[in-house]
C-alpha positions as CSV (number, residue, x, y, z in Angstrom):
1,M,0.1,0.1,0.0
2,K,1.4,3.4,-1.1
3,K,1.7,6.0,1.9
4,A,0.2,9.5,1.0
5,V,0.4,12.8,2.8
6,V,-3.0,14.7,2.7
7,L,-3.4,18.2,3.7
8,L,-6.6,18.5,5.6
9,S,-7.9,21.6,6.5
10,G,-11.2,20.4,7.9
11,G,-13.3,21.9,4.8
12,V,-15.3,20.1,2.1
13,D,-12.4,20.1,-0.4
14,S,-9.8,18.6,1.5
15,S,-12.2,16.0,3.2
16,T,-13.1,14.9,-0.3
17,V,-9.6,14.7,-1.4
18,L,-8.9,12.4,1.7
19,A,-11.6,10.2,0.8
20,I,-10.4,10.1,-3.0
21,A,-6.8,9.0,-1.8
22,A,-8.3,6.5,0.4
23,S,-10.4,5.0,-2.3
24,E,-7.3,5.1,-4.5
25,G,-5.7,2.5,-1.9
26,R,-3.4,4.9,-0.1
27,E,-2.3,4.5,3.4
28,I,-3.2,8.1,4.8
29,Y,-1.1,10.6,7.0
30,A,-3.4,13.3,7.2
31,L,-1.6,16.8,7.9
32,S,-3.4,19.9,9.3
33,F,-2.2,23.2,10.8
34,D,-2.9,25.4,13.6
35,Y,-1.5,28.9,12.5
36,L,-3.7,30.8,14.9
37,Q,-6.3,31.3,11.7
38,R,-9.5,33.0,12.5
39,H,-11.3,30.0,11.9
40,R,-9.4,27.7,14.1
41,V,-12.6,25.7,14.6
42,E,-11.8,23.9,11.5
43,L,-9.2,21.8,13.3
44,E,-12.0,20.0,15.3
45,Y,-13.7,19.3,12.1
46,A,-10.2,18.1,10.6
47,R,-9.8,15.6,13.6
48,M,-13.4,14.3,13.3
49,T,-12.5,13.7,9.6
50,A,-9.6,12.0,10.1
51,R,-10.8,9.6,12.9
52,A,-14.0,9.0,10.8
53,M,-11.8,8.2,7.8
54,K,-9.4,5.7,9.9
55,T,-5.9,7.8,8.8
56,R,-2.9,6.1,9.7
57,R,-1.7,9.4,11.5
58,H,-3.1,12.7,11.8
59,L,-0.7,15.4,12.6
60,I,-1.5,18.8,13.6
61,I,1.6,21.1,13.2
62,S,1.5,24.7,15.2
63,F,3.0,27.8,14.2
64,D,1.9,31.6,14.4
65,L,1.1,33.3,11.1
66,R,-0.5,36.2,13.0
67,E,3.0,37.6,13.5
68,I,3.2,38.0,10.0
69,G,-0.4,39.1,9.3
70,G,-1.6,40.5,6.0
71,S,-4.6,38.3,5.7
72,A,-8.2,38.8,7.1
73,L,-7.6,35.4,8.5
74,T,-4.4,36.2,10.4
75,S,-5.3,39.6,11.7
76,D,-7.9,42.1,12.7
77,I,-8.8,42.8,9.1
78,E,-12.5,42.4,8.6
79,V,-13.6,39.5,6.7
80,P,-15.5,40.6,3.4
81,K,-19.2,39.6,3.5
82,R,-21.8,39.7,0.8
83,I,-24.0,42.9,0.5
84,G,-26.6,42.4,-2.0
85,E,-25.8,40.0,-5.1
86,G,-22.7,38.5,-6.2
87,R,-19.4,37.9,-4.5
88,P,-17.9,40.0,-1.4
89,S,-14.8,40.5,-3.9
90,P,-14.9,41.5,-7.3
91,P,-14.0,38.2,-9.2
92,D,-10.6,39.7,-10.8
93,E,-9.4,40.8,-7.4
94,I,-7.5,38.5,-4.8
95,P,-9.4,38.9,-1.7
96,V,-8.1,40.0,1.5
97,T,-8.6,36.3,3.1
98,Y,-5.5,35.4,1.1
99,V,-2.9,34.2,3.5
100,P,0.3,35.0,2.2
101,A,2.4,31.8,1.1
102,R,0.0,29.6,2.8
103,N,-0.1,26.8,0.6
104,T,3.8,27.1,-0.1
105,I,4.2,26.8,3.6
106,F,1.6,23.8,4.2
107,L,3.0,22.1,1.2
108,S,6.5,22.5,2.5
109,F,5.6,20.8,5.7
110,G,3.9,18.3,3.5
111,L,6.9,17.5,1.7
112,A,9.3,17.1,4.7
113,W,6.9,14.6,6.2
114,A,6.6,12.9,2.9
115,E,10.3,12.5,2.7
116,V,10.6,11.1,6.0
117,L,7.7,8.6,5.6
118,G,8.9,7.6,2.0
119,A,5.7,8.6,0.6
120,E,5.8,9.9,-3.0
121,E,2.3,11.6,-3.1
122,I,1.2,14.7,-1.3
123,Y,-2.6,15.4,-1.8
124,I,-4.0,18.9,-1.8
125,G,-7.5,20.2,-2.0
126,A,-6.7,22.9,-4.5
127,N,-9.6,24.2,-6.8
128,A,-9.2,26.7,-9.7
129,I,-12.7,26.8,-10.5
130,D,-15.3,27.6,-7.5
131,Y,-12.8,29.2,-5.4
132,S,-11.7,32.8,-3.8
133,G,-9.0,33.4,-6.6
134,Y,-6.1,32.8,-4.7
135,P,-2.9,32.4,-6.7
136,D,-1.5,29.3,-4.9
137,C,-4.4,27.2,-6.1
138,R,-3.8,27.4,-9.6
139,P,-2.3,24.1,-11.8
140,E,0.9,26.1,-12.8
141,Y,1.6,26.8,-9.2
142,L,1.3,23.2,-8.1
143,R,3.6,22.1,-11.1
144,A,6.1,24.6,-10.1
145,F,6.1,23.3,-6.4
146,E,6.3,19.7,-7.6
147,N,9.4,20.5,-9.7
148,M,10.9,22.2,-6.9
149,A,10.5,19.2,-4.5
150,N,12.2,17.0,-6.9
151,L,15.2,19.4,-7.0
152,G,15.4,20.1,-3.4
153,T,14.9,17.0,-1.4
154,K,17.5,14.3,-0.5
155,A,15.2,11.7,-1.3
156,S,14.4,12.8,-4.8
157,V,18.1,13.8,-5.7
158,Q,19.4,10.3,-4.7
159,G,16.8,8.6,-6.8
160,S,14.8,7.0,-4.0
161,I,11.7,9.0,-4.5
162,K,10.0,11.1,-7.3
163,F,7.2,13.3,-5.4
164,S,4.1,14.0,-7.2
165,I,1.5,16.8,-6.0
166,K,-1.9,15.4,-6.7
167,A,-4.8,17.8,-6.8
168,P,-7.6,15.9,-7.9
169,L,-10.2,18.5,-7.5
170,I,-8.2,21.3,-9.3
171,S,-10.7,21.6,-12.4
172,M,-14.1,20.4,-10.7
173,K,-16.8,22.6,-9.7
174,K,-17.9,22.7,-6.1
175,S,-21.2,20.8,-7.0
176,D,-19.0,18.1,-8.6
177,I,-16.6,18.0,-5.6
178,I,-19.8,17.5,-3.2
179,R,-21.1,14.8,-5.5
180,K,-17.7,12.8,-5.7
181,G,-17.5,13.1,-1.8
182,S,-21.0,11.9,-1.3
183,E,-20.5,9.1,-3.6
184,L,-17.5,8.3,-1.5
185,G,-19.3,8.5,1.9
186,V,-17.8,11.6,3.0
187,D,-19.8,13.0,6.1
188,Y,-19.9,16.6,5.4
189,S,-21.3,17.5,8.8
190,F,-17.5,16.9,9.5
191,A,-16.3,19.8,7.3
192,W,-16.2,23.4,8.1
193,S,-16.0,26.2,5.4
194,C,-16.8,29.5,7.1
195,Y,-14.0,32.0,7.4
196,D,-15.7,34.1,10.3
197,P,-17.2,31.9,12.9
198,Q,-20.2,33.4,15.0
199,P,-20.3,32.3,18.6
200,R,-23.6,30.4,19.6
201,D,-24.1,28.9,23.0
202,K,-20.8,27.3,23.7
203,S,-19.7,26.7,20.2
204,F,-19.5,28.4,16.8
205,V,-21.6,28.3,13.7
206,P,-20.8,29.8,10.3
207,C,-21.5,33.4,9.2
208,G,-23.3,32.2,5.9
209,R,-22.1,35.4,4.2
210,C,-18.5,35.3,3.6
211,D,-17.0,34.0,0.4
212,S,-16.4,30.6,1.7
213,C,-19.8,30.1,3.1
214,R,-21.7,31.2,-0.2
215,I,-19.4,29.1,-2.5
216,R,-20.3,26.2,-0.2
217,A,-24.0,26.8,-0.2
218,K,-24.0,27.4,-3.9
219,G,-22.3,24.2,-4.5
220,F,-24.6,22.1,-2.3
221,A,-27.7,23.7,-3.8
222,E,-26.2,22.9,-7.6
223,A,-25.3,19.2,-6.4
224,G,-28.8,18.6,-5.2
225,V,-27.4,17.6,-1.8
226,R,-28.7,18.7,1.7
227,D,-25.8,20.5,3.4
228,P,-25.9,18.8,7.0
229,L,-24.6,22.3,8.5
230,A,-27.4,24.4,6.7
231,E,-30.4,24.4,8.9
232,D,-30.6,27.9,10.5
233,I,-27.4,28.9,9.5
234,Y,-27.3,29.8,5.9
235,P,-30.4,31.7,5.7
236,D,-31.2,32.7,2.0
237,V,-27.6,32.0,0.5
238,A,-28.6,29.4,-2.4
């Protein structure tokens, strides 16, 4: 059984990618990150997903990106919310929820762990169709990182491993991702999407109005699948 490192944020896309990797017969090593993000509640969902899918190991690495800031997810910058119709951010503008170099940082940790494990494949839930417009979610970026991985690691230079960055969702609409995950038995009640969690009782609920909430709601609606987190949470967002 091949080993694979799967980057697991706790969201819809990464949970689906984990299920795809498992369906392909991979031994799963899930990797999540606590970088003091605004939506750290996603880590609880990542833990639930990792347990439900019986990963070989789930590792959570902690570091502080708030020291760097530069994003609504790692500073006090307000998360944009929809006002009227359309997206919170113009479609040709990279939104303030972009975290500087985040996927490069995450993939670098994934690469380091993969080299130690002897895992050739690193799976990531990057998507370039229904997404927020982040530059580190594009196919050309992932190809460049894969090339770097095979130039800058001992295992690859010595010929024992050729690393591959796997992004099976890269060209899929959110609705198709949800359909695929549903076919594979993903429990989306274990998947968090919201960038700006709102307190309710002793827990948190999605805001229902940020970019990520709206992309999620649109995806479930188009897929014809009930969102298990939707009741009383996403009013009028389809």
